[in-house]
Residue frames as a rotation matrix with the C-alpha (Angstrom) as fourth column:
MET 1
-0.082 0.951 -0.299 101.64
0.535 -0.211 -0.818 94.28
-0.841 -0.227 -0.491 74.67
THR 2
-0.246 0.072 0.967 100.16
0.942 -0.219 0.256 95.82
0.230 0.973 -0.014 71.57
GLU 3
-0.948 -0.073 0.309 99.50
0.060 -0.997 -0.051 99.52
0.311 -0.030 0.950 71.11
ARG 4
-0.139 0.984 0.109 95.77
-0.283 -0.145 0.948 98.84
0.949 0.101 0.299 71.35
SER 5
0.409 0.314 -0.857 95.96
0.613 0.601 0.513 96.81
0.676 -0.735 0.053 74.55
ASP 6
-0.647 -0.705 -0.290 98.29
0.713 -0.426 -0.556 99.39
0.269 -0.567 0.779 76.12
ARG 7
-0.937 0.231 0.263 95.58
-0.241 -0.970 -0.008 102.03
0.254 -0.071 0.965 75.86
THR 8
-0.119 0.924 -0.363 92.54
0.232 0.381 0.895 99.99
0.965 0.022 -0.260 76.93
PRO 9
-0.141 0.059 0.988 91.16
-0.789 -0.610 -0.076 101.49
0.598 -0.790 0.133 80.18
LEU 10
-0.964 -0.166 -0.207 91.26
0.013 0.750 -0.662 99.34
0.265 -0.640 -0.721 83.29
PRO 11
-0.115 0.983 -0.142 87.73
0.415 0.177 0.892 98.19
0.903 0.043 -0.428 84.22
ARG 12
-0.178 0.082 0.981 86.34
-0.612 -0.790 -0.045 100.38
0.771 -0.608 0.191 86.97
ASN 13
0.811 0.585 -0.007 85.09
-0.361 0.510 0.781 97.41
0.460 -0.631 0.625 88.99
LEU 14
0.305 -0.783 -0.542 88.72
0.648 0.588 -0.484 96.43
0.698 -0.203 0.687 89.68
LEU 15
-0.704 -0.544 0.457 89.05
0.104 -0.716 -0.691 99.70
0.703 -0.438 0.560 91.61
ASP 16
0.085 0.827 0.555 85.74
-0.744 -0.318 0.588 99.32
0.663 -0.463 0.588 93.43
ARG 17
0.492 -0.067 -0.868 87.34
0.428 0.887 0.174 97.13
0.758 -0.457 0.466 96.09
PRO 18
0.914 -0.200 -0.353 89.04
0.282 -0.310 0.908 97.65
-0.291 -0.930 -0.226 99.46
VAL 19
0.773 -0.614 -0.162 92.17
-0.627 -0.700 -0.341 99.77
0.096 0.365 -0.926 99.17
LEU 20
-0.013 -0.835 0.549 94.45
-0.743 0.376 0.554 97.00
-0.669 -0.401 -0.626 100.48
ASP 21
0.283 0.144 0.948 93.29
0.464 0.844 -0.267 94.77
-0.839 0.516 0.172 97.62
VAL 22
0.969 0.164 0.185 93.61
0.240 -0.452 -0.859 97.48
-0.058 0.877 -0.477 94.99
ALA 23
0.674 -0.716 -0.184 97.03
-0.622 -0.683 0.383 98.85
-0.400 -0.144 -0.905 95.97
PRO 24
-0.250 -0.840 0.482 99.21
-0.257 0.538 0.803 95.79
-0.934 0.077 -0.350 95.22
ASP 25
0.201 0.425 0.882 97.08
0.705 0.563 -0.432 95.09
-0.680 0.709 -0.187 92.15
LEU 26
0.948 0.107 -0.298 98.14
-0.088 -0.816 -0.572 98.41
-0.305 0.568 -0.764 90.63
LEU 27
0.007 -1.000 -0.004 101.77
-0.429 -0.007 0.903 97.27
-0.903 -0.005 -0.429 90.39
GLY 28
-0.691 -0.373 0.619 102.66
0.374 0.549 0.747 96.67
-0.619 0.748 -0.240 86.77
ARG 29
0.427 0.869 0.252 99.62
0.772 -0.205 -0.601 98.57
-0.471 0.451 -0.758 85.53
VAL 30
-0.570 -0.620 0.539 100.19
0.820 -0.468 0.330 101.25
0.048 0.630 0.775 82.92
LEU 31
0.273 0.593 -0.757 99.28
0.515 -0.755 -0.405 104.92
-0.812 -0.280 -0.512 83.15
VAL 32
-0.239 -0.271 0.932 98.98
0.955 -0.239 0.175 106.92
0.175 0.932 0.316 79.92
ARG 33
0.036 0.166 -0.986 99.37
0.405 -0.904 -0.137 110.69
-0.914 -0.394 -0.100 80.17
ARG 34
0.123 0.088 0.988 98.26
0.988 -0.107 -0.114 112.52
0.096 0.990 -0.100 77.03
THR 35
-0.012 -0.206 -0.979 99.68
0.353 -0.917 0.188 116.00
-0.936 -0.343 0.084 76.46
ALA 36
0.838 0.299 -0.456 99.73
-0.242 -0.546 -0.802 118.47
-0.489 0.783 -0.385 73.59
GLU 37
0.048 -0.924 -0.380 103.34
-0.969 -0.135 0.205 117.41
-0.240 0.359 -0.902 72.97
GLY 38
-0.161 -0.081 -0.984 102.52
-0.508 0.861 0.013 113.71
0.846 0.502 -0.180 72.87
PRO 39
0.820 0.565 -0.094 101.87
-0.243 0.493 0.836 110.80
0.518 -0.662 0.541 75.25
ILE 40
-0.418 -0.846 0.331 103.93
-0.812 0.185 -0.553 109.62
0.407 -0.500 -0.764 78.20
VAL 41
0.573 0.582 -0.577 103.43
-0.316 0.806 0.500 105.99
0.756 -0.105 0.646 79.22
LEU 42
-0.326 -0.655 0.681 104.40
-0.872 -0.070 -0.485 104.84
0.365 -0.752 -0.548 82.71
ARG 43
0.108 0.264 -0.958 104.52
0.147 0.949 0.278 101.38
0.983 -0.171 0.064 84.33
ILE 44
0.537 0.199 0.820 103.65
-0.695 -0.447 0.564 101.59
0.478 -0.872 -0.102 88.03
THR 45
-0.040 -0.678 -0.734 106.30
0.069 0.731 -0.679 100.04
0.997 -0.077 0.018 90.30
GLU 46
-0.810 -0.239 -0.535 105.55
0.539 0.054 -0.841 101.40
0.229 -0.970 0.085 93.79
VAL 47
-0.066 0.865 0.498 102.37
-0.010 -0.500 0.866 102.49
0.998 0.053 0.042 95.58
GLU 48
-0.994 -0.089 -0.068 100.98
0.064 0.052 -0.997 103.24
0.093 -0.995 -0.046 99.05
ALA 49
-0.219 0.969 -0.115 97.46
0.619 0.229 0.751 102.58
0.754 0.094 -0.650 100.36
TYR 50
-0.979 0.036 0.198 95.50
-0.166 -0.703 -0.691 105.14
0.114 -0.710 0.695 102.38
ALA 51
-0.628 0.727 -0.277 92.28
0.678 0.686 0.263 104.02
0.381 -0.023 -0.924 104.05
GLY 52
-0.135 0.683 0.718 90.44
0.177 -0.697 0.695 107.29
0.975 0.221 -0.027 104.47
GLU 53
0.294 0.391 0.872 88.63
-0.663 -0.574 0.481 107.94
0.689 -0.720 0.090 107.73
LEU 54
0.992 0.025 -0.123 90.06
0.059 0.771 0.634 104.76
0.111 -0.636 0.763 109.27
ASP 55
0.361 -0.929 0.083 93.66
0.892 0.318 -0.322 105.80
0.272 0.190 0.943 108.60
PRO 56
0.622 -0.142 -0.770 95.50
0.410 -0.778 0.476 108.54
-0.666 -0.612 -0.426 110.56
GLY 57
-0.460 -0.887 -0.025 97.90
0.389 -0.227 0.893 108.89
-0.798 0.401 0.449 107.63
SER 58
-0.309 0.427 0.850 95.13
0.948 0.066 0.311 109.77
0.077 0.902 -0.425 105.16
HIS 59
-0.965 0.019 0.260 94.02
0.013 -0.993 0.120 113.24
0.260 0.119 0.958 104.13
ALA 60
-0.187 0.982 0.030 90.45
-0.315 -0.089 0.945 112.05
0.930 0.167 0.326 104.75
PHE 61
-0.647 -0.133 -0.751 91.02
0.537 0.620 -0.572 110.90
0.542 -0.773 -0.330 108.34
ARG 62
-0.838 0.302 -0.454 89.16
0.240 -0.542 -0.805 113.90
-0.489 -0.784 0.382 109.78
GLY 63
0.107 0.986 0.126 86.36
0.503 0.055 -0.862 113.79
-0.858 0.156 -0.490 107.24
ARG 64
0.217 0.110 0.970 85.35
0.975 -0.074 -0.210 115.47
0.049 0.991 -0.123 104.00
THR 65
0.024 -0.242 -0.970 86.87
0.219 -0.945 0.241 118.82
-0.975 -0.218 0.031 103.00
PRO 66
0.817 0.235 -0.526 87.09
-0.402 -0.422 -0.813 120.79
-0.413 0.876 -0.250 99.73
ARG 67
-0.092 -0.952 -0.291 90.65
-0.967 0.016 0.255 119.50
-0.238 0.305 -0.922 99.35
ASN 68
-0.861 -0.357 0.362 89.83
-0.333 0.934 0.129 115.77
-0.385 -0.009 -0.923 99.65
GLU 69
0.012 0.995 -0.099 86.35
-0.757 -0.055 -0.651 115.79
-0.654 0.083 0.752 98.11
VAL 70
0.094 -0.013 -0.996 87.42
-0.915 0.393 -0.091 113.62
0.392 0.919 0.025 95.18
MET 71
-0.860 -0.508 -0.045 88.43
-0.442 0.787 -0.430 110.80
0.253 -0.350 -0.902 97.55
PHE 72
-0.571 0.722 0.391 84.78
-0.224 0.321 -0.920 110.35
-0.790 -0.613 -0.022 98.53
GLY 73
0.062 0.605 -0.794 83.60
-0.941 -0.229 -0.249 110.14
-0.332 0.763 0.555 94.95
PRO 74
0.947 0.317 0.058 83.28
-0.275 0.889 -0.366 107.08
-0.167 0.331 0.929 92.70
PRO 75
0.284 -0.887 0.364 86.37
0.182 0.422 0.888 104.88
-0.941 -0.186 0.282 92.20
GLY 76
0.188 -0.316 0.930 88.65
0.943 0.323 -0.081 105.28
-0.275 0.892 0.358 89.23
HIS 77
0.877 0.078 0.474 89.31
0.239 -0.927 -0.290 109.02
0.416 0.368 -0.832 89.48
ALA 78
-0.141 -0.990 0.015 92.53
0.652 -0.104 -0.751 110.92
0.745 -0.096 0.660 90.12
TYR 79
0.924 0.230 -0.304 93.10
0.381 -0.586 0.715 112.66
-0.013 -0.777 -0.629 93.44
VAL 80
0.046 -0.914 0.404 95.89
0.689 -0.264 -0.675 115.22
0.723 0.309 0.618 93.00
TYR 81
0.891 0.223 -0.395 97.15
0.447 -0.575 0.685 117.22
-0.074 -0.787 -0.613 95.94
PHE 82
0.398 -0.732 0.553 99.78
-0.041 -0.617 -0.786 119.93
0.916 0.290 -0.276 96.42
THR 83
0.853 -0.123 -0.507 102.31
0.516 0.344 0.785 119.46
0.078 -0.931 0.356 99.20
TYR 84
0.103 -0.866 -0.489 105.17
0.835 -0.193 0.516 121.38
-0.541 -0.461 0.703 100.85
GLY 85
0.470 0.202 -0.859 104.25
-0.039 -0.968 -0.249 124.40
-0.882 0.151 -0.447 98.75
MET 86
-0.183 -0.655 -0.733 106.02
-0.815 -0.317 0.486 123.03
-0.550 0.686 -0.476 95.68
TRP 87
-0.950 -0.294 -0.104 105.07
-0.305 0.807 0.506 119.43
-0.065 0.512 -0.856 94.69
HIS 88
0.142 0.978 -0.151 102.05
-0.985 0.154 0.074 117.59
0.096 0.139 0.986 93.35
CYS 89
-0.853 -0.303 0.426 101.23
-0.360 0.931 -0.058 113.94
-0.379 -0.203 -0.903 94.06
LEU 90
-0.308 0.702 -0.643 98.91
-0.836 0.123 0.535 111.61
0.454 0.702 0.549 92.14
ASN 91
-0.739 0.176 0.650 96.51
-0.363 0.709 -0.605 109.10
-0.567 -0.683 -0.460 93.72
VAL 92
-0.701 0.590 -0.401 93.97
-0.164 0.413 0.896 106.61
0.694 0.693 -0.193 92.36
VAL 93
-0.380 0.666 0.642 90.63
-0.916 -0.173 -0.362 106.76
-0.130 -0.725 0.676 94.18
CYS 94
-0.680 0.137 -0.720 89.26
-0.156 0.933 0.325 103.33
0.717 0.333 -0.613 94.99
GLY 95
-0.907 0.367 -0.206 86.64
0.356 0.407 -0.841 101.55
-0.225 -0.836 -0.500 97.07
PRO 96
-0.106 0.962 0.251 82.88
0.989 0.075 0.131 102.20
0.107 0.262 -0.959 97.21
GLU 97
-0.326 0.078 0.942 81.57
0.230 -0.960 0.159 105.72
0.917 0.268 0.295 96.68
GLY 98
0.664 0.575 0.477 81.21
-0.247 -0.434 0.866 107.61
0.706 -0.693 -0.146 99.94
ARG 99
0.873 -0.482 -0.077 84.17
0.278 0.361 0.890 105.92
-0.401 -0.798 0.449 101.63
ALA 100
0.774 -0.590 -0.230 87.35
-0.626 -0.659 -0.417 107.84
0.094 0.467 -0.879 101.07
SER 101
0.468 -0.740 0.483 90.32
0.143 0.603 0.785 105.70
-0.872 -0.298 0.388 100.12
GLY 102
0.908 -0.198 -0.369 93.09
-0.416 -0.343 -0.842 106.03
0.040 0.918 -0.394 97.60
VAL 103
0.614 -0.756 0.228 96.39
0.694 0.654 0.302 104.68
-0.377 -0.027 0.926 96.36
LEU 104
0.618 -0.523 -0.587 99.36
-0.474 -0.844 0.253 107.04
-0.627 0.122 -0.769 96.08
LEU 105
0.897 -0.410 0.164 101.48
0.376 0.515 -0.771 106.34
0.232 0.753 0.616 93.00
ARG 106
0.741 -0.634 -0.222 104.99
-0.016 -0.348 0.937 106.50
-0.672 -0.691 -0.268 94.41
ALA 107
-0.281 -0.911 -0.301 107.18
-0.521 -0.119 0.845 105.44
-0.806 0.395 -0.442 91.49
GLY 108
0.736 0.522 0.430 107.19
0.066 0.577 -0.814 104.08
-0.674 0.627 0.391 87.98
GLU 109
-0.427 -0.826 0.368 109.15
0.434 0.170 0.885 103.32
-0.794 0.537 0.286 84.82
VAL 110
0.208 0.440 -0.874 108.65
-0.581 -0.663 -0.472 105.62
-0.787 0.606 0.117 81.86
LEU 111
0.027 -0.109 0.994 108.09
0.476 0.875 0.083 103.29
-0.879 0.471 0.075 78.90
GLU 112
-0.024 0.024 0.999 107.30
0.964 -0.263 0.029 105.89
0.264 0.964 -0.017 76.25
GLY 113
0.727 0.324 0.605 107.78
0.291 -0.944 0.156 109.65
0.621 0.063 -0.781 76.04
GLN 114
0.336 -0.673 -0.659 111.07
0.926 0.108 0.362 109.70
-0.173 -0.732 0.660 77.91
GLU 115
-0.578 -0.613 0.539 112.14
0.723 -0.691 -0.010 112.83
0.378 0.384 0.842 76.05
LEU 116
0.112 0.705 0.701 109.03
0.030 -0.707 0.707 114.68
0.993 -0.058 -0.101 77.27
ALA 117
0.864 0.180 -0.470 109.57
0.433 0.207 0.877 113.50
0.255 -0.962 0.101 80.83
ARG 118
-0.046 -0.973 -0.227 113.23
0.999 -0.043 -0.017 114.58
0.007 -0.228 0.974 80.73
LYS 119
-0.342 -0.030 0.939 112.18
0.349 -0.932 0.097 118.15
0.873 0.361 0.329 79.87
ARG 120
0.578 0.651 0.493 110.28
-0.277 -0.412 0.868 118.29
0.768 -0.638 -0.058 83.16
ARG 121
0.965 -0.261 0.009 112.86
0.110 0.437 0.893 116.34
-0.237 -0.861 0.451 85.17
LEU 122
0.698 -0.716 0.024 116.11
-0.333 -0.354 -0.874 118.07
0.634 0.601 -0.486 84.24
SER 123
0.136 -0.680 0.720 117.81
-0.991 -0.083 0.109 116.93
-0.015 -0.728 -0.685 87.45
ALA 124
0.807 0.189 0.559 117.32
-0.239 0.971 0.017 113.21
-0.539 -0.147 0.829 86.64
ARG 125
-0.167 -0.962 -0.218 120.68
-0.770 -0.011 0.638 111.68
-0.616 0.274 -0.739 85.70
TYR 126
-0.991 -0.125 0.039 119.21
-0.084 0.836 0.542 108.44
-0.100 0.534 -0.840 84.38
ASP 127
-0.454 0.874 -0.173 115.84
-0.448 -0.055 0.892 107.39
0.771 0.482 0.416 82.99
LYS 128
-0.244 0.347 -0.906 115.26
0.638 0.761 0.120 105.17
0.730 -0.549 -0.407 86.04
GLU 129
-0.736 -0.096 -0.671 115.14
0.625 -0.477 -0.617 108.37
-0.261 -0.873 0.411 88.13
LEU 130
-0.813 0.397 0.425 112.50
0.033 -0.699 0.715 110.15
0.581 0.595 0.555 86.04
ALA 131
0.154 0.952 0.266 109.58
-0.515 -0.152 0.843 108.98
0.843 -0.267 0.467 88.21
LYS 132
-0.241 -0.384 -0.891 111.39
0.525 0.721 -0.453 107.64
0.816 -0.577 0.027 91.29
GLY 133
-0.842 0.096 -0.531 109.24
0.450 -0.416 -0.790 109.12
-0.297 -0.904 0.307 94.05
PRO 134
0.008 0.991 0.134 105.68
0.912 0.048 -0.408 110.53
-0.411 0.125 -0.903 94.07
ALA 135
0.449 0.125 -0.885 106.57
-0.025 -0.988 -0.152 114.17
-0.893 0.090 -0.441 93.40
ARG 136
-0.606 -0.730 -0.317 108.98
-0.413 -0.052 0.909 113.18
-0.680 0.682 -0.270 90.62
LEU 137
-0.648 0.444 0.619 106.33
0.670 0.719 0.185 110.92
-0.363 0.534 -0.763 89.09
ALA 138
0.437 0.877 -0.199 103.77
0.684 -0.468 -0.560 113.74
-0.584 0.109 -0.804 88.98
THR 139
0.208 -0.444 -0.872 106.37
-0.358 -0.864 0.355 116.18
-0.910 0.238 -0.338 87.64
ALA 140
-0.793 -0.574 0.205 107.54
-0.065 0.415 0.908 113.80
-0.606 0.706 -0.366 84.90
LEU 141
-0.460 0.711 0.532 103.94
0.872 0.474 0.119 113.31
-0.168 0.519 -0.838 83.76
GLY 142
-0.898 0.139 0.416 103.02
0.003 -0.947 0.322 116.99
0.439 0.291 0.850 83.99
VAL 143
-0.032 0.902 -0.432 100.31
0.720 0.320 0.615 116.32
0.693 -0.291 -0.660 86.59
ASP 144
-0.967 -0.171 0.189 98.93
-0.006 -0.727 -0.687 119.17
0.254 -0.665 0.702 88.70
ARG 145
-0.693 0.719 -0.044 95.67
0.091 0.026 -0.996 120.16
-0.715 -0.694 -0.084 90.40
VAL 146
-0.379 0.553 -0.742 94.05
-0.903 -0.397 0.166 120.83
-0.203 0.733 0.649 87.02
LEU 147
-0.457 0.126 -0.880 93.83
-0.441 0.828 0.347 117.04
0.772 0.547 -0.323 86.65
ASN 148
-0.936 0.186 0.300 92.23
-0.227 0.331 -0.916 116.51
-0.270 -0.925 -0.267 90.07
GLY 149
-0.069 0.979 0.193 89.05
-0.421 0.147 -0.895 114.48
-0.904 -0.143 0.402 89.56
THR 150
-0.265 -0.085 -0.961 90.03
-0.963 0.084 0.258 113.16
0.059 0.993 -0.104 86.12
ASP 151
0.723 0.543 0.427 88.32
-0.524 0.834 -0.175 109.88
-0.451 -0.097 0.887 85.26
LEU 152
-0.303 -0.953 0.000 91.09
-0.794 0.253 0.553 107.32
-0.527 0.167 -0.833 84.75
CYS 153
-0.509 0.174 0.843 88.80
0.199 0.977 -0.081 104.66
-0.837 0.126 -0.532 83.27
THR 154
0.620 0.720 -0.311 87.65
-0.136 -0.293 -0.947 106.42
-0.772 0.629 -0.084 80.09
GLY 155
0.750 -0.139 0.646 88.87
0.593 0.575 -0.564 106.35
-0.293 0.806 0.514 76.51
ASP 156
0.154 -0.834 0.529 91.34
0.975 0.041 -0.219 107.86
0.161 0.550 0.820 74.11
ASP 157
0.207 -0.038 0.978 90.72
0.303 -0.948 -0.101 111.56
0.930 0.317 -0.184 74.74
ALA 158
0.962 0.187 -0.198 91.25
0.235 -0.197 0.952 111.53
0.139 -0.962 -0.234 78.50
PRO 159
0.501 -0.825 0.263 94.43
-0.693 -0.564 -0.449 113.26
0.518 0.043 -0.854 79.77
LEU 160
-0.567 -0.636 0.523 95.08
-0.819 0.506 -0.271 110.30
-0.092 -0.582 -0.808 82.07
THR 161
0.532 0.709 -0.463 94.10
-0.715 0.669 0.204 106.66
0.454 0.223 0.863 81.49
LEU 162
-0.212 -0.515 0.831 94.87
-0.822 0.554 0.134 103.71
-0.529 -0.654 -0.540 83.73
CYS 163
0.310 0.226 -0.923 95.46
-0.850 0.502 -0.163 100.59
0.426 0.835 0.348 81.61
PRO 164
0.970 0.240 -0.035 95.80
-0.198 0.866 0.459 96.86
0.141 -0.438 0.888 82.41
GLY 165
0.140 -0.986 0.088 99.54
-0.977 -0.153 -0.151 96.48
0.163 -0.065 -0.985 81.80
GLU 166
0.310 -0.140 -0.940 101.15
-0.066 0.984 -0.168 93.30
0.949 0.114 0.296 83.08
PRO 167
0.800 0.031 0.600 101.15
-0.588 -0.162 0.793 92.67
0.122 -0.986 -0.111 86.85
PRO 168
-0.237 -0.969 -0.076 104.40
-0.887 0.247 -0.390 91.25
0.397 -0.025 -0.918 88.27
ALA 169
-0.144 0.088 -0.986 104.78
0.159 0.985 0.064 87.69
0.977 -0.148 -0.155 89.52
PRO 170
0.803 0.586 0.108 103.37
-0.011 -0.168 0.986 87.40
0.596 -0.793 -0.129 93.06
ASP 171
0.591 -0.619 -0.517 106.77
0.804 0.398 0.442 86.49
-0.068 -0.677 0.733 94.51
LEU 172
-0.426 -0.753 0.502 108.13
0.768 -0.594 -0.239 89.88
0.478 0.284 0.831 93.37
VAL 173
0.269 0.613 0.743 105.57
0.014 -0.774 0.633 91.93
0.963 -0.160 -0.217 95.31
ARG 174
-0.572 -0.497 -0.653 106.88
0.701 0.117 -0.703 93.28
0.426 -0.860 0.281 98.61
ASN 175
0.472 0.697 0.540 105.25
0.222 -0.686 0.693 95.39
0.853 -0.208 -0.479 101.31
GLY 176
-0.409 -0.606 -0.682 106.35
0.869 -0.032 -0.494 97.40
0.278 -0.795 0.540 104.31
PRO 177
0.012 0.413 -0.911 105.73
0.702 -0.652 -0.286 100.66
-0.712 -0.636 -0.298 106.25
ARG 178
0.722 0.324 0.611 104.74
0.668 -0.555 -0.495 103.74
0.179 0.766 -0.618 104.30
THR 179
-0.315 -0.916 0.247 107.36
0.847 -0.389 -0.363 106.37
0.429 0.095 0.898 103.62
GLY 180
-0.842 -0.221 0.493 107.36
0.093 -0.958 -0.272 109.43
0.532 -0.183 0.827 105.88
VAL 181
0.208 0.971 0.118 104.14
-0.128 -0.092 0.987 108.55
0.970 -0.221 0.105 107.74
GLY 182
-0.834 -0.517 0.192 104.21
-0.212 -0.021 -0.977 109.18
0.509 -0.856 -0.092 111.48
GLY 183
-0.342 0.724 0.598 101.86
-0.939 -0.255 -0.229 108.78
-0.013 -0.640 0.768 114.42
ASP 184
0.045 0.472 0.880 99.42
-0.517 0.765 -0.384 105.91
-0.855 -0.438 0.279 114.66
GLY 185
0.925 0.376 -0.065 99.76
-0.235 0.427 -0.873 105.09
-0.300 0.823 0.483 110.97
ALA 186
0.248 -0.933 -0.261 103.54
-0.936 -0.300 0.183 104.83
-0.249 0.199 -0.948 110.96
HIS 187
-0.604 -0.614 0.508 103.81
-0.559 0.781 0.280 101.06
-0.568 -0.115 -0.815 111.09
HIS 188
0.545 0.802 0.245 101.01
-0.298 0.458 -0.837 100.05
-0.783 0.384 0.489 108.75
PRO 189
-0.475 -0.783 0.400 102.70
0.113 0.397 0.911 97.83
-0.873 0.478 -0.101 106.09
TRP 190
0.474 0.863 0.178 100.76
0.410 -0.037 -0.911 99.52
-0.779 0.505 -0.372 103.31
ARG 191
0.199 -0.494 -0.846 103.57
-0.850 -0.517 0.101 100.40
-0.487 0.699 -0.523 100.92
PHE 192
0.597 0.050 0.801 103.85
0.245 0.939 -0.241 97.91
-0.764 0.339 0.548 98.04
TRP 193
0.289 -0.558 -0.778 106.59
-0.852 -0.520 0.057 97.66
-0.436 0.647 -0.626 95.43
ILE 194
0.956 -0.074 -0.285 108.13
-0.124 0.776 -0.619 95.40
0.267 0.627 0.732 92.81
ASP 195
0.685 -0.716 0.134 111.21
0.026 0.209 0.978 93.81
-0.728 -0.666 0.162 94.32
GLY 196
-0.109 -0.895 0.433 114.46
0.651 0.264 0.711 94.63
-0.751 0.359 0.554 92.54
ASP 197
0.517 0.315 0.796 112.97
0.834 -0.395 -0.385 97.24
0.193 0.863 -0.467 90.21
PRO 198
-0.474 -0.875 -0.101 115.46
0.876 -0.457 -0.152 100.12
0.087 -0.160 0.983 89.83
THR 199
-0.430 0.352 0.831 112.74
0.135 -0.885 0.445 102.78
0.893 0.303 0.333 89.71
VAL 200
0.515 0.644 -0.566 111.44
0.637 0.155 0.755 102.06
0.574 -0.749 -0.331 93.22
SER 201
0.323 -0.360 0.875 112.17
-0.391 -0.893 -0.223 104.90
0.862 -0.270 -0.429 95.66
PRO 202
-0.640 -0.613 -0.463 114.18
0.201 0.448 -0.871 104.38
0.742 -0.650 -0.163 98.86
TYR 203
0.424 0.789 -0.444 112.24
0.653 0.074 0.754 103.99
0.628 -0.610 -0.484 102.11
ARG 204
-0.689 -0.559 0.462 112.52
0.054 -0.675 -0.736 106.87
0.723 -0.482 0.495 104.54
PRO 205
-0.250 0.607 -0.755 110.88
0.952 0.298 -0.076 106.78
0.179 -0.737 -0.652 107.98
HIS 206
0.656 0.569 0.496 108.95
0.417 -0.821 0.390 109.74
0.629 -0.049 -0.776 109.35
VAL 207
-0.527 -0.792 -0.309 111.13
0.779 -0.305 -0.548 112.41
0.340 -0.530 0.777 110.97
PRO 208
0.456 0.760 -0.463 109.19
0.877 -0.472 0.089 114.73
-0.151 -0.447 -0.882 113.32
ARG 209
0.205 -0.331 0.921 109.64
0.404 -0.829 -0.388 118.41
0.892 0.451 -0.036 112.58
LYS 210
-0.369 -0.420 -0.829 111.48
0.929 -0.153 -0.336 120.33
0.014 -0.895 0.447 115.23
ARG 211
0.746 0.651 0.144 109.80
0.633 -0.759 0.154 123.46
0.210 -0.024 -0.977 116.52
ALA 212
-0.067 -0.766 0.639 111.83
0.323 -0.622 -0.713 126.60
0.944 0.159 0.289 116.49
THR 213
0.210 0.084 -0.974 112.85
0.976 0.034 0.213 127.77
0.051 -0.996 -0.075 119.94
């Protein structure tokens, strides 16, 4: 891919579709993070779909709140949330406006800007670990709540741009249960990944928290 094609925003209409169509289609797409220190370019290798008010695993299952407001907005924006009091996670809002749905970016390969990502991910032993997991991905890219609501389908000055990239061959796309999701949404096969890619995170089933006695 050329430098120019790498940075061309993904057409918004590709995200204005049902979340289970969008999620696997994001594999192989490229995310460009622009910082004052320079750009970081990431190829998406693992995602999870969340179907809003129809999905017990979604933040929007119980309706609109100040936290999930962005999920109800137009497609093509970033939904960034803070979890466990220490980590941020990055999602791509999709589907028609007014229906909350989004795709969690779980893992990716850093194609450019590895040195910048390493500064944020000092515990990563190898480059394949820089964005191996949703919290690591957001950390490597320097994504936090300041970027919540960012339009991913705009031009060169945006801090985050989702670009076409090169989708994998269909026979390399796998799906299975989402990581760490319990309850009624535990068995939805809505996690998608590129088979054999070393940056994909390991699957971990939901483990209920034990109450202190």
